[in-house]
PLY file of the C-alpha trace (Angstrom):
ply
format ascii 1.0
element vertex 622
property float x
property float y
property float z
element edge 621
property int vertex1
property int vertex2
end_header
-27.32 -36.64 29.40
-30.21 -36.58 31.01
-32.05 -37.74 27.92
-29.61 -40.81 27.65
-30.41 -41.67 31.13
-33.73 -41.60 30.78
-33.95 -43.57 27.66
-31.68 -46.43 29.39
-34.48 -46.18 32.19
-37.07 -46.69 29.75
-35.14 -49.74 27.76
-34.14 -51.32 30.75
-36.77 -54.25 30.31
-36.83 -54.48 27.02
-34.28 -57.74 25.68
-31.35 -57.38 23.35
-31.80 -57.63 19.58
-29.49 -60.18 17.46
-27.80 -56.95 15.59
-27.84 -55.30 18.79
-25.82 -58.57 20.45
-23.38 -59.03 17.18
-22.34 -55.26 17.66
-21.45 -55.70 21.41
-19.49 -58.75 20.42
-17.26 -56.62 17.74
-16.57 -54.28 20.12
-12.57 -54.28 21.16
-12.22 -56.27 24.66
-12.11 -54.14 27.88
-8.45 -54.91 28.60
-7.43 -51.19 29.76
-5.45 -50.89 32.95
-7.33 -48.64 35.57
-4.69 -46.22 36.16
-5.30 -46.68 39.87
-2.45 -47.28 42.44
-3.43 -50.23 43.84
-1.54 -49.94 47.41
-3.27 -46.63 47.32
-6.38 -48.37 46.88
-5.61 -51.47 49.94
-4.35 -48.83 52.46
-6.60 -48.28 55.35
-8.67 -44.89 55.27
-10.10 -44.74 58.27
-11.36 -41.58 57.16
-12.90 -42.33 54.48
-15.45 -39.74 52.80
-17.11 -39.63 49.25
-14.91 -36.60 48.78
-11.63 -38.43 49.04
-12.71 -41.27 47.00
-13.68 -38.89 44.30
-10.78 -36.82 44.61
-8.14 -38.73 42.31
-10.53 -38.39 39.32
-11.69 -34.64 39.78
-10.63 -32.99 37.08
-12.08 -35.46 35.22
-15.18 -35.12 36.86
-15.23 -31.50 36.75
-14.86 -32.04 32.86
-17.97 -34.61 32.94
-19.90 -31.96 34.52
-18.92 -28.72 32.08
-19.85 -31.10 29.46
-23.20 -31.86 31.39
-23.40 -27.86 31.59
-23.31 -27.42 28.09
-26.16 -29.92 27.37
-28.24 -28.14 29.75
-27.42 -25.23 27.75
-28.60 -26.33 24.35
-31.82 -27.73 26.15
-32.35 -24.31 27.49
-31.17 -22.11 23.79
-34.27 -24.93 21.42
-37.04 -22.41 22.89
-35.25 -19.45 21.92
-34.44 -20.71 18.01
-38.27 -21.41 17.90
-39.50 -17.73 19.44
-36.84 -16.13 17.05
-37.91 -18.26 14.01
-41.70 -17.83 14.96
-41.46 -13.83 15.41
-39.24 -13.57 12.47
-39.96 -15.93 10.34
-43.44 -16.98 10.47
-45.17 -14.09 11.39
-43.33 -11.82 9.13
-43.59 -14.50 6.17
-39.53 -14.16 5.90
-38.16 -17.66 4.61
-34.58 -16.56 5.63
-34.97 -16.49 9.37
-36.74 -20.25 9.46
-33.37 -21.18 7.45
-30.78 -19.60 9.64
-32.95 -20.89 12.81
-32.99 -24.48 11.44
-29.49 -24.31 11.02
-28.63 -23.46 14.13
-30.94 -25.58 15.58
-28.94 -28.52 13.66
-25.76 -27.30 14.35
-26.91 -27.16 18.14
-28.54 -30.85 18.18
-25.46 -31.88 16.40
-22.93 -30.74 19.26
-25.27 -31.63 22.12
-24.70 -35.23 20.27
-21.09 -35.02 20.49
-21.06 -33.52 24.12
-23.30 -36.42 25.25
-21.10 -38.90 23.89
-18.05 -37.33 24.83
-19.54 -36.92 28.31
-20.80 -40.57 28.79
-17.50 -41.85 28.04
-15.49 -39.75 31.07
-17.80 -40.21 33.63
-18.13 -44.10 32.77
-14.45 -44.37 32.44
-13.57 -42.38 35.38
-16.53 -43.94 37.46
-15.33 -47.58 37.08
-12.07 -46.14 38.46
-13.33 -44.93 41.93
-15.44 -48.01 41.88
-12.68 -50.64 41.39
-10.90 -48.40 43.70
-13.40 -48.73 46.41
-14.23 -52.64 45.97
-10.42 -53.06 46.58
-11.01 -50.69 49.34
-13.55 -52.73 50.89
-12.26 -56.16 50.06
-8.44 -55.32 51.83
-10.03 -53.52 54.88
-12.72 -56.67 54.97
-9.19 -58.49 54.85
-7.58 -56.76 57.93
-10.43 -57.03 60.26
-10.05 -59.79 62.99
-11.85 -62.91 63.22
-14.24 -60.93 65.98
-15.91 -59.03 63.41
-16.20 -62.46 61.07
-18.43 -63.67 64.67
-20.99 -60.96 65.21
-21.91 -60.32 61.59
-23.77 -62.37 59.44
-22.13 -62.89 55.91
-25.15 -61.84 54.23
-24.93 -58.66 54.86
-21.18 -58.48 54.41
-21.96 -59.35 50.70
-24.77 -56.53 50.76
-21.80 -53.92 51.62
-19.93 -55.10 48.70
-22.51 -56.02 45.97
-25.90 -54.14 46.56
-24.55 -50.97 48.38
-21.71 -50.80 45.68
-23.62 -51.49 42.76
-26.25 -48.78 44.20
-23.43 -45.79 43.99
-21.90 -47.02 40.87
-25.74 -46.90 38.90
-26.02 -43.51 40.41
-22.58 -41.83 39.68
-22.20 -43.07 36.33
-25.80 -42.49 34.99
-27.58 -40.70 38.25
-25.60 -37.80 38.95
-25.74 -37.02 34.98
-29.08 -36.59 34.99
-28.96 -34.72 38.84
-26.74 -32.21 37.69
-28.13 -31.77 34.33
-31.76 -31.29 35.77
-30.69 -28.60 38.19
-28.95 -26.75 35.44
-32.05 -26.86 32.99
-34.40 -25.90 36.08
-32.32 -22.50 36.78
-31.52 -21.81 33.03
-35.36 -21.95 32.83
-35.99 -19.68 35.39
-33.08 -17.09 34.06
-35.43 -17.14 30.35
-38.90 -16.98 31.76
-37.70 -14.14 33.87
-35.63 -12.42 30.71
-38.37 -13.01 28.30
-41.38 -11.36 30.66
-40.09 -10.28 34.06
-44.17 -10.06 35.06
-44.82 -13.74 33.55
-42.18 -14.94 35.32
-43.42 -13.28 39.02
-46.67 -14.80 38.03
-45.14 -18.58 37.62
-42.61 -18.13 40.32
-46.17 -18.19 42.83
-46.28 -21.96 42.07
-42.59 -22.65 43.07
-43.18 -22.31 47.01
-45.81 -24.63 46.64
-43.55 -27.34 44.63
-40.31 -26.55 46.85
-42.66 -27.42 49.85
-43.84 -30.74 48.66
-40.40 -31.80 47.77
-39.15 -30.94 50.89
-41.85 -33.06 52.34
-41.37 -36.06 49.74
-37.76 -36.22 50.90
-38.35 -36.15 54.35
-40.68 -39.43 54.02
-39.13 -41.12 51.37
-36.04 -41.12 52.64
-36.78 -42.45 55.74
-38.51 -45.31 54.13
-35.54 -45.73 51.76
-33.06 -46.68 54.64
-35.70 -48.91 56.02
-35.83 -50.89 52.92
-31.82 -50.81 52.80
-31.33 -51.97 56.08
-34.29 -54.88 55.57
-32.63 -55.79 52.16
-29.50 -56.90 53.93
-31.81 -58.98 56.24
-33.04 -60.92 53.70
-29.77 -61.22 52.00
-28.24 -62.41 54.99
-30.92 -65.10 55.29
-31.05 -66.30 51.99
-26.51 -66.41 52.48
-27.02 -68.67 55.95
-30.03 -71.03 54.37
-28.02 -71.73 51.03
-24.70 -72.79 53.27
-26.84 -74.82 55.44
-29.02 -76.42 52.88
-27.92 -79.69 53.88
-28.65 -79.43 57.77
-32.02 -78.29 56.88
-33.26 -80.81 54.96
-31.85 -83.25 57.79
-33.70 -82.00 59.70
-36.93 -81.16 57.73
-36.70 -77.37 58.51
-37.78 -76.17 54.78
-40.81 -75.01 55.88
-39.93 -73.13 58.45
-37.59 -71.67 56.91
-39.81 -70.39 53.87
-41.50 -68.84 56.43
-38.88 -67.06 57.86
-37.23 -65.60 54.48
-40.96 -64.81 53.52
-41.36 -63.21 56.38
-38.39 -61.22 55.84
-38.96 -60.79 52.20
-42.52 -59.43 53.07
-41.04 -56.80 55.30
-38.71 -55.65 52.78
-41.60 -55.53 50.01
-43.98 -53.35 51.92
-40.68 -50.98 52.91
-40.06 -50.75 48.82
-43.73 -50.05 48.28
-44.26 -46.88 51.10
-41.73 -45.78 49.20
-43.30 -46.23 46.08
-46.85 -44.81 47.85
-44.46 -41.19 48.35
-43.69 -41.60 44.22
-47.35 -42.02 43.55
-48.32 -39.34 45.06
-45.31 -36.64 44.75
-44.66 -36.58 40.66
-48.28 -36.77 39.54
-48.65 -33.56 41.99
-46.11 -31.75 40.09
-47.27 -33.01 36.83
-50.50 -31.34 38.27
-48.51 -27.86 39.01
-47.11 -28.40 35.33
-50.57 -27.95 34.20
-51.65 -25.56 36.06
-48.85 -23.27 35.82
-49.14 -23.35 31.81
-52.68 -22.62 32.31
-52.25 -19.80 34.38
-49.83 -18.21 32.18
-51.95 -18.73 29.09
-54.33 -16.42 31.18
-51.95 -13.88 32.34
-50.19 -13.82 28.93
-53.45 -13.61 26.67
-53.91 -9.88 27.47
-49.95 -9.19 27.18
-50.42 -10.69 23.47
-53.40 -8.68 22.57
-51.45 -5.45 24.16
-48.46 -6.57 21.68
-46.17 -6.21 25.10
-45.49 -10.18 24.75
-45.05 -11.84 21.01
-46.71 -15.38 19.67
-43.32 -16.60 19.31
-42.69 -14.85 23.02
-45.70 -17.05 24.41
-45.30 -20.27 22.80
-41.39 -19.43 24.24
-42.89 -19.57 27.35
-44.86 -22.42 27.54
-41.92 -24.35 26.17
-40.14 -23.52 28.79
-42.69 -24.33 31.21
-42.52 -27.80 30.47
-38.70 -27.71 30.08
-39.40 -26.09 33.83
-41.12 -29.61 35.05
-39.40 -31.78 33.31
-36.62 -31.51 35.12
-38.35 -32.66 38.32
-39.75 -35.26 36.27
-36.46 -36.23 35.24
-35.41 -36.55 38.74
-37.83 -39.16 39.38
-35.96 -41.56 37.64
-32.80 -40.94 39.55
-34.11 -40.23 43.41
-34.76 -43.88 43.34
-31.03 -44.44 42.95
-29.82 -41.72 44.62
-31.57 -42.95 47.88
-30.09 -46.25 47.84
-26.73 -44.66 46.63
-27.17 -42.27 49.91
-27.66 -45.36 52.09
-25.17 -47.77 50.54
-22.73 -44.86 51.11
-23.14 -44.70 54.60
-23.09 -48.45 55.61
-19.70 -48.35 53.50
-18.48 -45.95 55.56
-19.45 -47.83 58.87
-17.65 -50.91 57.75
-14.28 -48.73 56.07
-14.42 -46.66 60.00
-14.19 -49.85 61.80
-11.02 -50.30 63.27
-9.30 -53.91 62.81
-8.78 -55.73 66.35
-5.44 -57.17 65.13
-4.11 -53.64 63.64
-0.27 -53.14 62.51
2.38 -51.44 64.07
3.37 -48.10 63.47
7.20 -49.29 63.09
6.38 -53.28 62.60
9.72 -55.10 63.07
10.09 -57.90 60.05
9.13 -61.57 61.04
12.24 -63.23 58.89
12.45 -66.96 59.99
12.01 -67.11 63.43
13.18 -69.94 65.46
10.33 -70.22 67.04
10.01 -69.83 70.38
6.63 -68.90 72.07
6.34 -67.52 74.94
3.25 -66.33 77.29
3.55 -64.03 79.77
0.53 -63.72 82.23
-1.58 -63.56 79.58
-5.24 -62.56 79.88
-7.98 -62.99 77.16
-11.77 -61.83 77.00
-13.37 -62.51 73.92
-15.71 -59.16 73.15
-19.12 -58.84 74.74
-18.12 -61.76 77.19
-18.67 -62.06 80.88
-16.10 -63.90 81.34
-12.27 -64.35 80.48
-11.01 -67.15 77.84
-7.53 -67.51 79.28
-6.39 -65.82 83.10
-3.08 -65.35 83.88
-1.31 -68.03 81.58
2.31 -68.35 81.64
4.25 -70.64 79.16
6.90 -71.05 77.40
7.47 -73.53 73.99
11.21 -74.00 73.05
12.14 -73.73 69.66
11.42 -77.26 67.75
9.51 -78.15 70.75
6.28 -80.25 70.13
3.27 -79.43 73.19
-0.02 -80.70 73.32
-2.96 -78.82 74.51
-5.60 -80.82 76.22
-8.52 -80.12 78.67
-12.47 -79.94 78.43
-14.56 -77.79 75.74
-13.94 -74.24 76.76
-10.84 -74.64 78.73
-8.89 -72.17 76.34
-7.17 -74.88 74.00
-8.17 -73.09 70.87
-8.36 -69.41 72.17
-4.20 -70.11 72.94
-3.96 -71.11 69.13
-5.84 -67.90 67.91
-3.84 -65.79 69.85
-0.19 -67.21 68.39
-1.79 -66.84 64.69
-2.68 -63.41 66.16
-6.65 -63.90 64.67
-7.10 -62.01 68.24
-4.92 -59.62 70.80
-4.26 -60.22 74.21
-6.63 -58.38 76.51
-3.33 -57.83 78.95
0.25 -59.09 79.41
2.16 -60.52 76.65
2.93 -62.76 73.69
6.56 -63.04 72.41
7.88 -64.52 69.64
12.09 -64.91 70.29
11.43 -62.69 72.42
9.67 -59.93 70.23
5.70 -59.10 71.20
3.89 -60.52 68.49
2.12 -57.43 67.87
5.15 -55.37 67.02
5.82 -57.74 63.96
4.87 -57.56 60.60
1.43 -59.05 60.45
1.70 -60.12 57.22
5.54 -61.32 57.26
4.42 -63.33 60.77
1.97 -64.97 59.37
4.11 -65.94 55.86
5.90 -68.35 58.79
2.87 -69.95 60.44
1.38 -73.39 58.80
-2.44 -73.32 60.35
-4.35 -76.74 60.18
-7.56 -76.12 61.81
-10.29 -79.11 62.64
-12.26 -78.45 59.60
-9.55 -77.22 56.88
-11.54 -74.59 54.01
-10.69 -75.52 50.34
-11.63 -73.18 47.80
-12.59 -74.01 44.69
-10.18 -74.89 42.06
-7.85 -77.97 41.20
-5.92 -79.86 43.88
-2.59 -78.22 42.81
-4.25 -74.77 43.49
-5.30 -76.28 46.81
-2.00 -76.88 48.14
-0.16 -74.43 46.58
-2.68 -71.53 48.25
-0.14 -70.38 50.37
2.47 -70.28 48.11
1.22 -69.42 44.67
4.25 -69.38 42.25
5.62 -73.10 43.46
6.29 -75.02 40.79
4.52 -78.12 39.97
7.34 -80.42 41.30
7.42 -78.46 44.80
3.56 -79.40 45.23
3.76 -82.34 44.36
6.91 -82.98 47.00
5.18 -81.20 49.47
2.06 -84.08 48.80
4.91 -86.72 48.58
6.17 -85.53 52.39
3.15 -85.45 54.52
1.63 -88.91 52.54
-0.73 -87.52 50.18
0.71 -88.75 47.11
-1.19 -91.85 47.07
-4.49 -90.85 47.44
-4.29 -87.69 44.77
-2.66 -90.50 42.51
-5.80 -92.72 43.27
-8.03 -89.43 42.08
-9.48 -88.98 38.38
-7.00 -86.37 37.23
-4.74 -86.43 39.89
-3.54 -82.74 40.82
-5.90 -81.78 38.15
-8.83 -83.07 40.13
-11.41 -79.99 40.47
-11.92 -79.49 44.20
-15.60 -78.62 44.88
-16.57 -75.24 46.76
-15.20 -75.78 50.55
-13.87 -78.97 49.30
-17.48 -80.64 49.81
-16.24 -83.57 47.09
-13.80 -84.53 49.52
-14.00 -86.73 52.34
-12.86 -85.44 55.64
-9.04 -87.14 55.66
-8.82 -86.29 52.00
-9.46 -82.75 52.59
-6.55 -82.83 56.10
-4.19 -84.36 54.05
-4.32 -81.49 51.53
-4.55 -78.92 53.99
-1.33 -80.66 55.76
0.10 -80.60 52.36
-0.91 -76.97 52.01
0.79 -76.07 55.26
4.06 -78.25 54.57
4.42 -76.15 51.34
5.13 -72.67 52.90
7.93 -74.39 55.34
6.64 -72.71 58.57
8.64 -71.83 61.39
5.66 -72.50 63.52
2.80 -75.16 63.04
-0.65 -74.92 65.09
-2.74 -78.04 64.83
-6.48 -77.38 66.38
-7.97 -80.49 66.45
-6.80 -81.75 63.58
-8.15 -85.61 63.53
-11.12 -84.73 65.72
-13.56 -85.25 62.69
-11.58 -88.86 61.16
-12.21 -92.38 61.20
-9.19 -94.17 62.39
-7.84 -95.09 59.16
-7.93 -91.21 58.11
-6.32 -90.07 61.52
-3.96 -93.37 61.12
-2.94 -91.07 57.76
-3.35 -87.50 59.16
-1.47 -89.02 61.95
1.34 -90.04 60.05
1.53 -86.46 58.14
1.44 -84.88 61.08
4.38 -86.39 62.61
6.54 -85.20 58.95
5.19 -81.90 59.11
6.10 -81.69 63.18
9.91 -82.60 62.72
12.59 -79.56 63.30
9.29 -77.07 63.84
7.50 -75.41 66.93
4.59 -77.13 67.08
1.07 -76.40 69.29
-1.28 -78.84 68.92
-5.04 -79.26 69.97
-5.28 -82.66 71.02
-9.35 -83.53 71.16
-7.60 -87.38 71.05
-5.27 -87.87 73.61
-3.11 -90.46 71.71
-2.35 -87.37 69.43
-1.28 -85.67 72.47
0.41 -88.71 73.95
3.06 -88.33 71.34
4.30 -84.57 71.99
7.29 -83.31 73.66
5.15 -81.99 76.37
1.82 -81.91 77.42
-0.29 -78.73 78.79
-3.44 -79.33 80.41
-6.05 -76.83 80.30
-8.68 -75.90 82.79
-11.05 -73.16 82.75
-8.74 -71.00 81.06
-5.53 -71.57 83.42
-2.84 -73.78 82.59
-3.84 -77.27 85.42
-0.77 -79.35 84.87
2.48 -79.50 82.55
4.80 -82.36 81.82
5.27 -85.55 79.11
2.33 -88.38 79.12
4.31 -90.14 81.30
5.02 -87.77 83.99
1.21 -86.53 84.08
0.39 -90.46 84.32
2.38 -90.88 87.37
1.36 -87.43 88.64
-2.38 -88.69 89.33
-4.17 -85.41 88.51
-6.26 -84.14 85.59
-4.79 -85.61 82.82
-4.26 -89.13 84.20
-8.50 -88.80 85.14
-8.72 -87.98 81.15
-6.60 -90.32 80.11
-8.34 -93.05 82.19
-11.84 -92.31 81.17
-10.40 -92.14 77.35
-8.73 -95.37 77.59
-12.07 -96.62 78.76
-14.08 -95.25 76.37
-11.53 -96.83 73.77
-11.94 -100.22 74.80
-15.76 -99.95 75.49
-16.19 -98.59 71.72
-13.78 -101.71 70.86
0 1
1 2
2 3
3 4
4 5
5 6
6 7
7 8
8 9
9 10
10 11
11 12
12 13
13 14
14 15
15 16
16 17
17 18
18 19
19 20
20 21
21 22
22 23
23 24
24 25
25 26
26 27
27 28
28 29
29 30
30 31
31 32
32 33
33 34
34 35
35 36
36 37
37 38
38 39
39 40
40 41
41 42
42 43
43 44
44 45
45 46
46 47
47 48
48 49
49 50
50 51
51 52
52 53
53 54
54 55
55 56
56 57
57 58
58 59
59 60
60 61
61 62
62 63
63 64
64 65
65 66
66 67
67 68
68 69
69 70
70 71
71 72
72 73
73 74
74 75
75 76
76 77
77 78
78 79
79 80
80 81
81 82
82 83
83 84
84 85
85 86
86 87
87 88
88 89
89 90
90 91
91 92
92 93
93 94
94 95
95 96
96 97
97 98
98 99
99 100
100 101
101 102
102 103
103 104
104 105
105 106
106 107
107 108
108 109
109 110
110 111
111 112
112 113
113 114
114 115
115 116
116 117
117 118
118 119
119 120
120 121
121 122
122 123
123 124
124 125
125 126
126 127
127 128
128 129
129 130
130 131
131 132
132 133
133 134
134 135
135 136
136 137
137 138
138 139
139 140
140 141
141 142
142 143
143 144
144 145
145 146
146 147
147 148
148 149
149 150
150 151
151 152
152 153
153 154
154 155
155 156
156 157
157 158
158 159
159 160
160 161
161 162
162 163
163 164
164 165
165 166
166 167
167 168
168 169
169 170
170 171
171 172
172 173
173 174
174 175
175 176
176 177
177 178
178 179
179 180
180 181
181 182
182 183
183 184
184 185
185 186
186 187
187 188
188 189
189 190
190 191
191 192
192 193
193 194
194 195
195 196
196 197
197 198
198 199
199 200
200 201
201 202
202 203
203 204
204 205
205 206
206 207
207 208
208 209
209 210
210 211
211 212
212 213
213 214
214 215
215 216
216 217
217 218
218 219
219 220
220 221
221 222
222 223
223 224
224 225
225 226
226 227
227 228
228 229
229 230
230 231
231 232
232 233
233 234
234 235
235 236
236 237
237 238
238 239
239 240
240 241
241 242
242 243
243 244
244 245
245 246
246 247
247 248
248 249
249 250
250 251
251 252
252 253
253 254
254 255
255 256
256 257
257 258
258 259
259 260
260 261
261 262
262 263
263 264
264 265
265 266
266 267
267 268
268 269
269 270
270 271
271 272
272 273
273 274
274 275
275 276
276 277
277 278
278 279
279 280
280 281
281 282
282 283
283 284
284 285
285 286
286 287
287 288
288 289
289 290
290 291
291 292
292 293
293 294
294 295
295 296
296 297
297 298
298 299
299 300
300 301
301 302
302 303
303 304
304 305
305 306
306 307
307 308
308 309
309 310
310 311
311 312
312 313
313 314
314 315
315 316
316 317
317 318
318 319
319 320
320 321
321 322
322 323
323 324
324 325
325 326
326 327
327 328
328 329
329 330
330 331
331 332
332 333
333 334
334 335
335 336
336 337
337 338
338 339
339 340
340 341
341 342
342 343
343 344
344 345
345 346
346 347
347 348
348 349
349 350
350 351
351 352
352 353
353 354
354 355
355 356
356 357
357 358
358 359
359 360
360 361
361 362
362 363
363 364
364 365
365 366
366 367
367 368
368 369
369 370
370 371
371 372
372 373
373 374
374 375
375 376
376 377
377 378
378 379
379 380
380 381
381 382
382 383
383 384
384 385
385 386
386 387
387 388
388 389
389 390
390 391
391 392
392 393
393 394
394 395
395 396
396 397
397 398
398 399
399 400
400 401
401 402
402 403
403 404
404 405
405 406
406 407
407 408
408 409
409 410
410 411
411 412
412 413
413 414
414 415
415 416
416 417
417 418
418 419
419 420
420 421
421 422
422 423
423 424
424 425
425 426
426 427
427 428
428 429
429 430
430 431
431 432
432 433
433 434
434 435
435 436
436 437
437 438
438 439
439 440
440 441
441 442
442 443
443 444
444 445
445 446
446 447
447 448
448 449
449 450
450 451
451 452
452 453
453 454
454 455
455 456
456 457
457 458
458 459
459 460
460 461
461 462
462 463
463 464
464 465
465 466
466 467
467 468
468 469
469 470
470 471
471 472
472 473
473 474
474 475
475 476
476 477
477 478
478 479
479 480
480 481
481 482
482 483
483 484
484 485
485 486
486 487
487 488
488 489
489 490
490 491
491 492
492 493
493 494
494 495
495 496
496 497
497 498
498 499
499 500
500 501
501 502
502 503
503 504
504 505
505 506
506 507
507 508
508 509
509 510
510 511
511 512
512 513
513 514
514 515
515 516
516 517
517 518
518 519
519 520
520 521
521 522
522 523
523 524
524 525
525 526
526 527
527 528
528 529
529 530
530 531
531 532
532 533
533 534
534 535
535 536
536 537
537 538
538 539
539 540
540 541
541 542
542 543
543 544
544 545
545 546
546 547
547 548
548 549
549 550
550 551
551 552
552 553
553 554
554 555
555 556
556 557
557 558
558 559
559 560
560 561
561 562
562 563
563 564
564 565
565 566
566 567
567 568
568 569
569 570
570 571
571 572
572 573
573 574
574 575
575 576
576 577
577 578
578 579
579 580
580 581
581 582
582 583
583 584
584 585
585 586
586 587
587 588
588 589
589 590
590 591
591 592
592 593
593 594
594 595
595 596
596 597
597 598
598 599
599 600
600 601
601 602
602 603
603 604
604 605
605 606
606 607
607 608
608 609
609 610
610 611
611 612
612 613
613 614
614 615
615 616
616 617
617 618
618 619
619 620
620 621
């Protein structure tokens, strides 16, 4: 119960002994299933509350709290036994009552040990079930949120929700909650016992209780604000750390280490000040509670001296009373060990709610249609789109039909709307107005997961997760066989490049593929797209960052991949656009021109000007 939590707190900084580590290693493996519905955990919960989260384990938690109540009863019973042993044994010089009281005390302590063991197991096991559900729920919701959320939210803050906030809630529910409930029940039980032993002394003691309550209310109001501020500032610290780690090479290249150190130090200093303010409140409040306990003991001794002399209160009753006074204030001291955890858990829960309450910008239809394997016709019907928080539209009045198995290149100046069109087809965003149709069906009516399964997306800078090259290619189809993975690599011309690597398909890929060249990453991304056999292929400037040799290899792979598929290509280099079936020239979010390479050159419009500049730059570079 509370004693176990307190002991755990005191022992937290002591290193484990070899004997303890050996015993931990000897424990059976933790291979028990959580017994939680994965579909239920993954489902969206826009009305999330802690009550709804605890509902599946409510009976187990109630059972744990009942055991906690029995632990409190055991604590309250001990001074009463001391009273009886002193009055009927010591003062009466009778040995038998002392033996009986001792045996009853031993039985209570033994039973309380069993109660604590069962309680810790029940609460811990079901607490982990609940936290498993919460982690899956948060992760699933993060998967559902649209790109607009990630473009405005720092990744460090997102990580704080999944780590620091969930851990704070975990610590409180598994240890702090037991201590808190035990302390409250003990406090109430002691008050009842004090009034039962001597009502007059109980009323005397009650003169101090209002002071304790007032001090507690002031402390809670002040410290809650400090803890909330501290939790927000630790998010800023985590976010800055995440950004600096991710951009370390850029920081070193531009000699920003000193400035970054100063900025991180300022954020850390601000967080430290918030924590120190909360600790100052603790340093004032809890010694004050100890002072009240001492004053209460002295006051009771002063009043009870006359009652003992008049024999209206026995010596055993006085000893029990003083023991109960310690027990009365002891729960307040125990609460000091969990109050910090409670405040952090409360703030963490509020921020988790804010995340889970946030709706996705690409919601699933109420009755989604199966995507199947579409023919691949894409139609933009008077599409208008504006990014959240932006003053102007990114696309305005776009009308375009891409026929099945047609390759269409999108060209234009930076910011013309090329990548936006690809993002809309991938349904990373939904149109602001108008309609985007796939085979005549509004994209918003299709099952989102099923639709994205028939897409192949190759961005300008493909993201490769840590693992082997085989894992990277099979990312979209984890169940693919080795032969299928090898065939995909062969089809896009990546097999020779992979064969030259140590380990071949077993070669380890570092985070983000940083141990591979840009061309190697792009070929692996093309093989990854080929393996899912997409009906619609989206290439967003796939060769923009490559040298001429790597570009040629990727272009050959792209030609194999685009065969017999509807393809949208954002073409940074016009040589890529020239090979497309049709070219769409974007300008200020509108379609300025449309036609083949030869038709647009003959027209002498925007594309002809872009081509003239491109050819001139290429000749100059040569």
